[in-house]
PDB file of N, CA, C and O in Angstrom:
ATOM      1  N   MET A   1      40.343  19.309  23.662  1.00  0.00           N
ATOM      2  CA  MET A   1      39.993  18.885  22.151  1.00  0.00           C
ATOM      3  C   MET A   1      41.422  18.613  21.645  1.00  0.00           C
ATOM      4  O   MET A   1      42.324  19.447  21.731  1.00  0.00           O
ATOM      5  N   PRO A   2      41.569  17.323  21.083  1.00  0.00           N
ATOM      6  CA  PRO A   2      42.937  16.711  20.742  1.00  0.00           C
ATOM      7  C   PRO A   2      43.364  17.533  19.450  1.00  0.00           C
ATOM      8  O   PRO A   2      42.477  18.050  18.771  1.00  0.00           O
ATOM      9  N   SER A   3      44.782  17.677  19.070  1.00  0.00           N
ATOM     10  CA  SER A   3      45.363  18.296  17.694  1.00  0.00           C
ATOM     11  C   SER A   3      45.146  17.186  16.573  1.00  0.00           C
ATOM     12  O   SER A   3      45.002  15.981  16.778  1.00  0.00           O
ATOM     13  N   LEU A   4      45.151  17.702  15.606  1.00  0.00           N
ATOM     14  CA  LEU A   4      45.285  17.198  14.284  1.00  0.00           C
ATOM     15  C   LEU A   4      46.201  15.810  14.282  1.00  0.00           C
ATOM     16  O   LEU A   4      45.833  14.660  14.040  1.00  0.00           O
ATOM     17  N   ILE A   5      47.648  16.360  14.668  1.00  0.00           N
ATOM     18  CA  ILE A   5      48.367  15.214  14.791  1.00  0.00           C
ATOM     19  C   ILE A   5      48.336  14.133  15.870  1.00  0.00           C
ATOM     20  O   ILE A   5      48.812  13.017  15.661  1.00  0.00           O
ATOM     21  N   GLU A   6      47.837  14.438  16.888  1.00  0.00           N
ATOM     22  CA  GLU A   6      47.349  13.527  17.697  1.00  0.00           C
ATOM     23  C   GLU A   6      46.059  12.313  17.414  1.00  0.00           C
ATOM     24  O   GLU A   6      45.877  11.157  17.798  1.00  0.00           O
ATOM     25  N   VAL A   7      45.361  13.216  16.589  1.00  0.00           N
ATOM     26  CA  VAL A   7      44.202  12.210  16.288  1.00  0.00           C
ATOM     27  C   VAL A   7      44.492  11.370  15.013  1.00  0.00           C
ATOM     28  O   VAL A   7      43.938  10.283  14.851  1.00  0.00           O
ATOM     29  N   VAL A   8      45.394  11.901  14.081  1.00  0.00           N
ATOM     30  CA  VAL A   8      46.308  11.274  13.157  1.00  0.00           C
ATOM     31  C   VAL A   8      47.119   9.917  13.755  1.00  0.00           C
ATOM     32  O   VAL A   8      46.998   8.768  13.331  1.00  0.00           O
ATOM     33  N   LEU A   9      47.830  10.301  14.669  1.00  0.00           N
ATOM     34  CA  LEU A   9      48.737   9.368  15.457  1.00  0.00           C
ATOM     35  C   LEU A   9      47.877   8.275  16.254  1.00  0.00           C
ATOM     36  O   LEU A   9      48.198   7.103  16.450  1.00  0.00           O
ATOM     37  N   HIS A  10      46.864   8.844  16.614  1.00  0.00           N
ATOM     38  CA  HIS A  10      46.044   7.924  17.722  1.00  0.00           C
ATOM     39  C   HIS A  10      44.751   8.065  17.568  1.00  0.00           C
ATOM     40  O   HIS A  10      44.118   8.857  18.266  1.00  0.00           O
ATOM     41  N   PRO A  11      44.166   7.292  16.602  1.00  0.00           N
ATOM     42  CA  PRO A  11      42.650   7.396  16.197  1.00  0.00           C
ATOM     43  C   PRO A  11      41.686   7.026  17.229  1.00  0.00           C
ATOM     44  O   PRO A  11      40.540   7.474  17.181  1.00  0.00           O
ATOM     45  N   ASP A  12      42.134   6.105  18.318  1.00  0.00           N
ATOM     46  CA  ASP A  12      41.510   5.676  19.541  1.00  0.00           C
ATOM     47  C   ASP A  12      40.853   6.564  20.170  1.00  0.00           C
ATOM     48  O   ASP A  12      39.699   6.439  20.581  1.00  0.00           O
ATOM     49  N   ARG A  13      41.705   7.711  20.301  1.00  0.00           N
ATOM     50  CA  ARG A  13      41.409   8.991  21.227  1.00  0.00           C
ATOM     51  C   ARG A  13      40.607   9.851  20.528  1.00  0.00           C
ATOM     52  O   ARG A  13      40.400  10.916  21.109  1.00  0.00           O
ATOM     53  N   ARG A  14      40.023   9.696  19.312  1.00  0.00           N
ATOM     54  CA  ARG A  14      39.330  10.557  18.495  1.00  0.00           C
ATOM     55  C   ARG A  14      37.699  10.475  19.142  1.00  0.00           C
ATOM     56  O   ARG A  14      37.252   9.358  19.399  1.00  0.00           O
ATOM     57  N   LYS A  15      36.910  11.612  19.370  1.00  0.00           N
ATOM     58  CA  LYS A  15      35.424  11.707  19.764  1.00  0.00           C
ATOM     59  C   LYS A  15      34.722  10.491  18.611  1.00  0.00           C
ATOM     60  O   LYS A  15      35.135  10.408  17.454  1.00  0.00           O
ATOM     61  N   ALA A  16      33.699   9.671  19.122  1.00  0.00           N
ATOM     62  CA  ALA A  16      32.947   8.976  18.395  1.00  0.00           C
ATOM     63  C   ALA A  16      32.048   9.673  17.355  1.00  0.00           C
ATOM     64  O   ALA A  16      31.496  10.648  17.864  1.00  0.00           O
ATOM     65  N   SER A  17      31.757   9.503  16.192  1.00  0.00           N
ATOM     66  CA  SER A  17      31.025  10.166  15.182  1.00  0.00           C
ATOM     67  C   SER A  17      29.649   9.820  15.634  1.00  0.00           C
ATOM     68  O   SER A  17      29.201   8.714  15.938  1.00  0.00           O
ATOM     69  N   PRO A  18      29.037  11.044  15.616  1.00  0.00           N
ATOM     70  CA  PRO A  18      27.597  10.914  15.898  1.00  0.00           C
ATOM     71  C   PRO A  18      26.578  10.213  15.015  1.00  0.00           C
ATOM     72  O   PRO A  18      26.935  10.229  13.837  1.00  0.00           O
ATOM     73  N   GLU A  19      25.448   9.618  15.221  1.00  0.00           N
ATOM     74  CA  GLU A  19      24.656   8.628  14.442  1.00  0.00           C
ATOM     75  C   GLU A  19      24.009   9.516  13.200  1.00  0.00           C
ATOM     76  O   GLU A  19      23.719  10.689  13.438  1.00  0.00           O
ATOM     77  N   PRO A  20      23.815   9.055  12.083  1.00  0.00           N
ATOM     78  CA  PRO A  20      23.458   9.898  11.217  1.00  0.00           C
ATOM     79  C   PRO A  20      21.716   9.928  11.336  1.00  0.00           C
ATOM     80  O   PRO A  20      21.112   9.051  11.953  1.00  0.00           O
ATOM     81  N   VAL A  21      21.156  10.858  10.779  1.00  0.00           N
ATOM     82  CA  VAL A  21      19.901  11.646  11.110  1.00  0.00           C
ATOM     83  C   VAL A  21      18.946  10.966   9.740  1.00  0.00           C
ATOM     84  O   VAL A  21      19.351  11.216   8.605  1.00  0.00           O
ATOM     85  N   ALA A  22      17.930  10.279   9.885  1.00  0.00           N
ATOM     86  CA  ALA A  22      16.966   9.745   9.099  1.00  0.00           C
ATOM     87  C   ALA A  22      16.445  10.778   8.470  1.00  0.00           C
ATOM     88  O   ALA A  22      15.826  11.490   9.261  1.00  0.00           O
ATOM     89  N   VAL A  23      16.425  11.249   7.153  1.00  0.00           N
ATOM     90  CA  VAL A  23      15.850  12.331   6.351  1.00  0.00           C
ATOM     91  C   VAL A  23      15.247  11.809   5.485  1.00  0.00           C
ATOM     92  O   VAL A  23      15.796  10.860   4.926  1.00  0.00           O
ATOM     93  N   SER A  24      14.142  12.150   5.125  1.00  0.00           N
ATOM     94  CA  SER A  24      13.283  11.891   3.646  1.00  0.00           C
ATOM     95  C   SER A  24      13.353  12.922   2.733  1.00  0.00           C
ATOM     96  O   SER A  24      12.914  14.059   2.910  1.00  0.00           O
ATOM     97  N   LEU A  25      14.083  12.376   1.461  1.00  0.00           N
ATOM     98  CA  LEU A  25      14.423  13.140   0.507  1.00  0.00           C
ATOM     99  C   LEU A  25      13.191  13.349  -0.499  1.00  0.00           C
ATOM    100  O   LEU A  25      13.329  14.097  -1.467  1.00  0.00           O
ATOM    101  N   ARG A  26      12.161  12.777  -0.293  1.00  0.00           N
ATOM    102  CA  ARG A  26      11.015  12.714  -1.299  1.00  0.00           C
ATOM    103  C   ARG A  26      10.558  14.297  -1.281  1.00  0.00           C
ATOM    104  O   ARG A  26      10.541  14.795  -2.406  1.00  0.00           O
ATOM    105  N   PRO A  27      10.196  15.148  -0.238  1.00  0.00           N
ATOM    106  CA  PRO A  27       9.776  16.310  -0.336  1.00  0.00           C
ATOM    107  C   PRO A  27      10.802  17.390  -1.235  1.00  0.00           C
ATOM    108  O   PRO A  27      10.413  18.364  -1.880  1.00  0.00           O
ATOM    109  N   VAL A  28      12.013  16.983  -1.097  1.00  0.00           N
ATOM    110  CA  VAL A  28      12.954  17.764  -1.898  1.00  0.00           C
ATOM    111  C   VAL A  28      12.874  17.497  -3.082  1.00  0.00           C
ATOM    112  O   VAL A  28      12.941  18.506  -3.784  1.00  0.00           O
ATOM    113  N   PHE A  29      12.731  16.356  -3.747  1.00  0.00           N
ATOM    114  CA  PHE A  29      12.893  15.962  -5.033  1.00  0.00           C
ATOM    115  C   PHE A  29      11.182  16.527  -5.371  1.00  0.00           C
ATOM    116  O   PHE A  29      10.962  16.824  -6.545  1.00  0.00           O
ATOM    117  N   LEU A  30      10.322  16.631  -4.630  1.00  0.00           N
ATOM    118  CA  LEU A  30       8.986  16.774  -5.490  1.00  0.00           C
ATOM    119  C   LEU A  30       8.810  18.569  -5.716  1.00  0.00           C
ATOM    120  O   LEU A  30       8.064  19.135  -6.516  1.00  0.00           O
ATOM    121  N   VAL A  31       9.643  19.113  -4.848  1.00  0.00           N
ATOM    122  CA  VAL A  31       9.796  20.622  -4.858  1.00  0.00           C
ATOM    123  C   VAL A  31      10.588  21.009  -6.013  1.00  0.00           C
ATOM    124  O   VAL A  31      10.399  21.999  -6.719  1.00  0.00           O
ATOM    125  N   GLY A  32      11.747  19.884  -6.166  1.00  0.00           N
ATOM    126  CA  GLY A  32      12.470  20.223  -7.372  1.00  0.00           C
ATOM    127  C   GLY A  32      11.908  19.905  -8.918  1.00  0.00           C
ATOM    128  O   GLY A  32      12.273  20.339 -10.011  1.00  0.00           O
ATOM    129  N   ILE A  33      10.940  19.027  -8.561  1.00  0.00           N
ATOM    130  CA  ILE A  33      10.133  18.611  -9.894  1.00  0.00           C
ATOM    131  C   ILE A  33       9.256  19.652 -10.303  1.00  0.00           C
ATOM    132  O   ILE A  33       9.165  19.933 -11.498  1.00  0.00           O
ATOM    133  N   VAL A  34       8.580  20.272  -9.407  1.00  0.00           N
ATOM    134  CA  VAL A  34       7.658  21.398  -9.685  1.00  0.00           C
ATOM    135  C   VAL A  34       8.270  22.712  -9.846  1.00  0.00           C
ATOM    136  O   VAL A  34       7.493  23.591 -10.222  1.00  0.00           O
ATOM    137  N   VAL A  35       9.631  23.090  -9.625  1.00  0.00           N
ATOM    138  CA  VAL A  35      10.296  24.041  -9.894  1.00  0.00           C
ATOM    139  C   VAL A  35      10.569  23.919 -11.292  1.00  0.00           C
ATOM    140  O   VAL A  35      10.260  24.830 -12.060  1.00  0.00           O
ATOM    141  N   TRP A  36      11.189  22.742 -11.735  1.00  0.00           N
ATOM    142  CA  TRP A  36      11.268  22.340 -13.276  1.00  0.00           C
ATOM    143  C   TRP A  36      10.151  22.416 -14.079  1.00  0.00           C
ATOM    144  O   TRP A  36      10.331  22.764 -15.245  1.00  0.00           O
ATOM    145  N   LEU A  37       9.109  22.181 -13.727  1.00  0.00           N
ATOM    146  CA  LEU A  37       7.770  22.185 -14.401  1.00  0.00           C
ATOM    147  C   LEU A  37       7.369  23.761 -14.857  1.00  0.00           C
ATOM    148  O   LEU A  37       7.047  24.146 -15.981  1.00  0.00           O
ATOM    149  N   VAL A  38       7.491  24.523 -13.651  1.00  0.00           N
ATOM    150  CA  VAL A  38       7.120  25.913 -13.934  1.00  0.00           C
ATOM    151  C   VAL A  38       8.276  26.323 -15.007  1.00  0.00           C
ATOM    152  O   VAL A  38       7.967  26.761 -16.115  1.00  0.00           O
ATOM    153  N   ALA A  39       9.649  26.149 -14.592  1.00  0.00           N
ATOM    154  CA  ALA A  39      10.513  26.777 -15.550  1.00  0.00           C
ATOM    155  C   ALA A  39      10.339  26.046 -17.060  1.00  0.00           C
ATOM    156  O   ALA A  39      10.772  26.609 -18.066  1.00  0.00           O
ATOM    157  N   LEU A  40       9.656  24.722 -17.122  1.00  0.00           N
ATOM    158  CA  LEU A  40       9.074  24.208 -18.462  1.00  0.00           C
ATOM    159  C   LEU A  40       8.049  25.180 -19.024  1.00  0.00           C
ATOM    160  O   LEU A  40       8.219  25.691 -20.132  1.00  0.00           O
ATOM    161  N   GLY A  41       7.161  25.398 -18.394  1.00  0.00           N
ATOM    162  CA  GLY A  41       5.864  26.236 -18.744  1.00  0.00           C
ATOM    163  C   GLY A  41       6.387  27.775 -19.071  1.00  0.00           C
ATOM    164  O   GLY A  41       5.701  28.297 -19.950  1.00  0.00           O
ATOM    165  N   VAL A  42       7.305  28.502 -18.629  1.00  0.00           N
ATOM    166  CA  VAL A  42       7.842  29.965 -18.923  1.00  0.00           C
ATOM    167  C   VAL A  42       8.661  29.506 -20.123  1.00  0.00           C
ATOM    168  O   VAL A  42       8.582  30.227 -21.118  1.00  0.00           O
ATOM    169  N   SER A  43       9.368  28.517 -20.187  1.00  0.00           N
ATOM    170  CA  SER A  43      10.428  28.325 -21.632  1.00  0.00           C
ATOM    171  C   SER A  43       9.449  28.181 -22.543  1.00  0.00           C
ATOM    172  O   SER A  43       9.631  28.820 -23.579  1.00  0.00           O
ATOM    173  N   ALA A  44       8.065  27.274 -22.449  1.00  0.00           N
ATOM    174  CA  ALA A  44       7.363  27.105 -23.553  1.00  0.00           C
ATOM    175  C   ALA A  44       6.618  28.247 -24.057  1.00  0.00           C
ATOM    176  O   ALA A  44       6.235  28.387 -25.218  1.00  0.00           O
ATOM    177  N   LEU A  45       6.464  28.962 -23.197  1.00  0.00           N
ATOM    178  CA  LEU A  45       5.732  30.176 -23.670  1.00  0.00           C
ATOM    179  C   LEU A  45       6.608  31.171 -24.287  1.00  0.00           C
ATOM    180  O   LEU A  45       6.211  31.920 -25.180  1.00  0.00           O
ATOM    181  N   LEU A  46       7.995  31.188 -23.740  1.00  0.00           N
ATOM    182  CA  LEU A  46       8.875  32.140 -24.348  1.00  0.00           C
ATOM    183  C   LEU A  46       9.443  31.397 -25.747  1.00  0.00           C
ATOM    184  O   LEU A  46       9.957  32.130 -26.591  1.00  0.00           O
ATOM    185  N   TRP A  47       9.373  30.229 -25.955  1.00  0.00           N
ATOM    186  CA  TRP A  47       9.635  29.425 -26.953  1.00  0.00           C
ATOM    187  C   TRP A  47       8.623  29.771 -28.317  1.00  0.00           C
ATOM    188  O   TRP A  47       8.974  29.968 -29.481  1.00  0.00           O
ATOM    189  N   TRP A  48       7.332  29.768 -27.765  1.00  0.00           N
ATOM    190  CA  TRP A  48       6.173  29.773 -28.382  1.00  0.00           C
ATOM    191  C   TRP A  48       6.321  31.437 -29.008  1.00  0.00           C
ATOM    192  O   TRP A  48       6.050  31.707 -30.178  1.00  0.00           O
ATOM    193  N   ARG A  49       6.605  32.046 -28.409  1.00  0.00           N
ATOM    194  CA  ARG A  49       6.797  33.624 -28.666  1.00  0.00           C
ATOM    195  C   ARG A  49       8.044  33.963 -29.686  1.00  0.00           C
ATOM    196  O   ARG A  49       8.045  34.887 -30.498  1.00  0.00           O
ATOM    197  N   GLY A  50       9.015  33.096 -29.487  1.00  0.00           N
ATOM    198  CA  GLY A  50       9.977  33.074 -30.526  1.00  0.00           C
ATOM    199  C   GLY A  50      11.201  33.757 -29.881  1.00  0.00           C
ATOM    200  O   GLY A  50      12.166  34.071 -30.578  1.00  0.00           O
ATOM    201  N   THR A  51      11.173  33.950 -28.773  1.00  0.00           N
ATOM    202  CA  THR A  51      12.169  34.699 -27.884  1.00  0.00           C
ATOM    203  C   THR A  51      13.570  33.924 -27.810  1.00  0.00           C
ATOM    204  O   THR A  51      14.692  34.422 -27.900  1.00  0.00           O
ATOM    205  N   ILE A  52      13.119  32.171 -27.567  1.00  0.00           N
ATOM    206  CA  ILE A  52      14.414  31.214 -27.124  1.00  0.00           C
ATOM    207  C   ILE A  52      14.282  30.081 -28.217  1.00  0.00           C
ATOM    208  O   ILE A  52      13.330  29.943 -28.984  1.00  0.00           O
ATOM    209  N   ASP A  53      15.211  29.437 -28.158  1.00  0.00           N
ATOM    210  CA  ASP A  53      15.133  28.236 -29.212  1.00  0.00           C
ATOM    211  C   ASP A  53      14.485  26.993 -28.160  1.00  0.00           C
ATOM    212  O   ASP A  53      13.867  27.256 -27.129  1.00  0.00           O
ATOM    213  N   SER A  54      14.702  25.928 -28.541  1.00  0.00           N
ATOM    214  CA  SER A  54      14.057  24.753 -27.908  1.00  0.00           C
ATOM    215  C   SER A  54      15.145  24.215 -26.861  1.00  0.00           C
ATOM    216  O   SER A  54      14.729  23.251 -26.217  1.00  0.00           O
ATOM    217  N   THR A  55      15.984  24.480 -26.661  1.00  0.00           N
ATOM    218  CA  THR A  55      17.127  24.037 -25.930  1.00  0.00           C
ATOM    219  C   THR A  55      16.661  24.098 -24.426  1.00  0.00           C
ATOM    220  O   THR A  55      16.925  23.120 -23.728  1.00  0.00           O
ATOM    221  N   SER A  56      15.974  25.186 -23.855  1.00  0.00           N
ATOM    222  CA  SER A  56      15.691  25.474 -22.756  1.00  0.00           C
ATOM    223  C   SER A  56      14.385  24.443 -22.329  1.00  0.00           C
ATOM    224  O   SER A  56      14.090  24.135 -21.174  1.00  0.00           O
ATOM    225  N   LEU A  57      13.727  24.022 -23.501  1.00  0.00           N
ATOM    226  CA  LEU A  57      12.497  23.109 -23.038  1.00  0.00           C
ATOM    227  C   LEU A  57      13.218  21.668 -22.907  1.00  0.00           C
ATOM    228  O   LEU A  57      12.606  20.764 -22.339  1.00  0.00           O
ATOM    229  N   TRP A  58      14.413  21.463 -23.386  1.00  0.00           N
ATOM    230  CA  TRP A  58      15.140  19.873 -23.311  1.00  0.00           C
ATOM    231  C   TRP A  58      15.649  20.033 -22.154  1.00  0.00           C
ATOM    232  O   TRP A  58      15.495  19.034 -21.451  1.00  0.00           O
ATOM    233  N   VAL A  59      16.499  21.349 -21.383  1.00  0.00           N
ATOM    234  CA  VAL A  59      16.875  21.247 -20.163  1.00  0.00           C
ATOM    235  C   VAL A  59      16.027  21.089 -18.999  1.00  0.00           C
ATOM    236  O   VAL A  59      16.386  20.541 -17.956  1.00  0.00           O
ATOM    237  N   CYS A  60      14.663  21.691 -19.267  1.00  0.00           N
ATOM    238  CA  CYS A  60      13.584  21.619 -18.210  1.00  0.00           C
ATOM    239  C   CYS A  60      13.050  20.373 -18.099  1.00  0.00           C
ATOM    240  O   CYS A  60      12.698  19.896 -17.020  1.00  0.00           O
ATOM    241  N   ALA A  61      12.954  19.724 -19.321  1.00  0.00           N
ATOM    242  CA  ALA A  61      12.419  18.278 -19.476  1.00  0.00           C
ATOM    243  C   ALA A  61      13.275  17.330 -18.629  1.00  0.00           C
ATOM    244  O   ALA A  61      12.817  16.518 -17.825  1.00  0.00           O
ATOM    245  N   THR A  62      14.639  17.538 -18.915  1.00  0.00           N
ATOM    246  CA  THR A  62      15.792  16.651 -18.280  1.00  0.00           C
ATOM    247  C   THR A  62      15.659  16.789 -16.757  1.00  0.00           C
ATOM    248  O   THR A  62      15.641  15.872 -15.936  1.00  0.00           O
ATOM    249  N   GLY A  63      15.570  18.071 -16.544  1.00  0.00           N
ATOM    250  CA  GLY A  63      15.550  18.310 -14.847  1.00  0.00           C
ATOM    251  C   GLY A  63      14.398  17.597 -14.268  1.00  0.00           C
ATOM    252  O   GLY A  63      14.439  17.084 -13.150  1.00  0.00           O
ATOM    253  N   MET A  64      13.302  17.568 -15.093  1.00  0.00           N
ATOM    254  CA  MET A  64      12.011  17.192 -14.352  1.00  0.00           C
ATOM    255  C   MET A  64      12.369  15.403 -14.463  1.00  0.00           C
ATOM    256  O   MET A  64      12.008  14.626 -13.579  1.00  0.00           O
ATOM    257  N   LEU A  65      13.009  15.036 -15.506  1.00  0.00           N
ATOM    258  CA  LEU A  65      12.987  13.368 -15.418  1.00  0.00           C
ATOM    259  C   LEU A  65      14.079  13.009 -14.552  1.00  0.00           C
ATOM    260  O   LEU A  65      13.901  11.920 -14.006  1.00  0.00           O
ATOM    261  N   LEU A  66      15.197  13.614 -14.250  1.00  0.00           N
ATOM    262  CA  LEU A  66      16.180  13.568 -13.312  1.00  0.00           C
ATOM    263  C   LEU A  66      15.368  13.442 -11.744  1.00  0.00           C
ATOM    264  O   LEU A  66      15.470  12.500 -10.958  1.00  0.00           O
ATOM    265  N   GLY A  67      14.709  14.448 -11.607  1.00  0.00           N
ATOM    266  CA  GLY A  67      13.987  14.489 -10.308  1.00  0.00           C
ATOM    267  C   GLY A  67      12.955  13.313 -10.302  1.00  0.00           C
ATOM    268  O   GLY A  67      12.814  12.577  -9.326  1.00  0.00           O
ATOM    269  N   ALA A  68      12.246  13.191 -11.457  1.00  0.00           N
ATOM    270  CA  ALA A  68      11.364  11.806 -11.173  1.00  0.00           C
ATOM    271  C   ALA A  68      12.276  10.717 -10.571  1.00  0.00           C
ATOM    272  O   ALA A  68      11.981  10.156  -9.516  1.00  0.00           O
ATOM    273  N   GLY A  69      13.483  10.411 -11.329  1.00  0.00           N
ATOM    274  CA  GLY A  69      14.285   9.435 -10.993  1.00  0.00           C
ATOM    275  C   GLY A  69      14.871   9.242  -9.559  1.00  0.00           C
ATOM    276  O   GLY A  69      15.084   8.196  -8.947  1.00  0.00           O
ATOM    277  N   GLY A  70      15.072  10.537  -9.196  1.00  0.00           N
ATOM    278  CA  GLY A  70      15.221  10.546  -7.902  1.00  0.00           C
ATOM    279  C   GLY A  70      14.373  10.165  -6.979  1.00  0.00           C
ATOM    280  O   GLY A  70      14.572   9.424  -6.017  1.00  0.00           O
ATOM    281  N   TYR A  71      13.329  10.754  -7.342  1.00  0.00           N
ATOM    282  CA  TYR A  71      12.272  10.552  -6.371  1.00  0.00           C
ATOM    283  C   TYR A  71      11.719   8.980  -6.100  1.00  0.00           C
ATOM    284  O   TYR A  71      11.295   8.466  -5.065  1.00  0.00           O
ATOM    285  N   LEU A  72      11.908   8.396  -7.538  1.00  0.00           N
ATOM    286  CA  LEU A  72      11.605   6.745  -7.623  1.00  0.00           C
ATOM    287  C   LEU A  72      12.740   6.208  -6.704  1.00  0.00           C
ATOM    288  O   LEU A  72      12.490   5.241  -5.984  1.00  0.00           O
ATOM    289  N   TRP A  73      13.966   6.778  -6.688  1.00  0.00           N
ATOM    290  CA  TRP A  73      14.981   5.935  -5.966  1.00  0.00           C
ATOM    291  C   TRP A  73      14.669   6.071  -4.578  1.00  0.00           C
ATOM    292  O   TRP A  73      14.758   5.116  -3.806  1.00  0.00           O
ATOM    293  N   SER A  74      14.189   7.581  -4.110  1.00  0.00           N
ATOM    294  CA  SER A  74      14.033   7.917  -2.727  1.00  0.00           C
ATOM    295  C   SER A  74      12.786   6.987  -2.008  1.00  0.00           C
ATOM    296  O   SER A  74      12.637   6.901  -0.789  1.00  0.00           O
ATOM    297  N   ARG A  75      12.019   6.386  -2.912  1.00  0.00           N
ATOM    298  CA  ARG A  75      10.801   5.408  -2.466  1.00  0.00           C
ATOM    299  C   ARG A  75      11.257   4.306  -2.369  1.00  0.00           C
ATOM    300  O   ARG A  75      10.896   3.711  -1.354  1.00  0.00           O
ATOM    301  N   GLN A  76      12.169   3.580  -3.275  1.00  0.00           N
ATOM    302  CA  GLN A  76      12.787   2.422  -2.931  1.00  0.00           C
ATOM    303  C   GLN A  76      13.443   1.973  -1.692  1.00  0.00           C
ATOM    304  O   GLN A  76      13.351   0.851  -1.193  1.00  0.00           O
ATOM    305  N   SER A  77      14.204   3.107  -1.195  1.00  0.00           N
ATOM    306  CA  SER A  77      14.985   2.838  -0.020  1.00  0.00           C
ATOM    307  C   SER A  77      14.182   2.838   1.138  1.00  0.00           C
ATOM    308  O   SER A  77      13.718   3.941   1.425  1.00  0.00           O
ATOM    309  N   PRO A  78      13.880   1.857   1.915  1.00  0.00           N
ATOM    310  CA  PRO A  78      13.219   1.742   2.972  1.00  0.00           C
ATOM    311  C   PRO A  78      13.563   2.552   4.316  1.00  0.00           C
ATOM    312  O   PRO A  78      12.740   2.642   5.227  1.00  0.00           O
ATOM    313  N   ASP A  79      14.791   3.114   4.372  1.00  0.00           N
ATOM    314  CA  ASP A  79      15.162   3.867   5.579  1.00  0.00           C
ATOM    315  C   ASP A  79      15.125   5.394   5.265  1.00  0.00           C
ATOM    316  O   ASP A  79      15.361   6.231   6.136  1.00  0.00           O
ATOM    317  N   ARG A  80      14.823   5.709   3.998  1.00  0.00           N
ATOM    318  CA  ARG A  80      14.477   7.305   3.994  1.00  0.00           C
ATOM    319  C   ARG A  80      13.346   7.972   3.861  1.00  0.00           C
ATOM    320  O   ARG A  80      13.347   9.203   3.893  1.00  0.00           O
TER     321      ARG A  80
END
């Protein structure tokens, strides 16, 4: 294994980088959206009981919207 100094001075001696693995991010975004949806339901129940203010509702809604945007982005990328 070449040392760091040798790799910096002679980058041609470095091992080739591996090929990237194609991974679908759609399931990740869908799970995130479902988690935010559950959190929104719990927050709505606590808000209705007067335990918390409406800030939590906005945070959960924002998380769901960002997840939906990420899901739409992942659908537009043909290689993902």
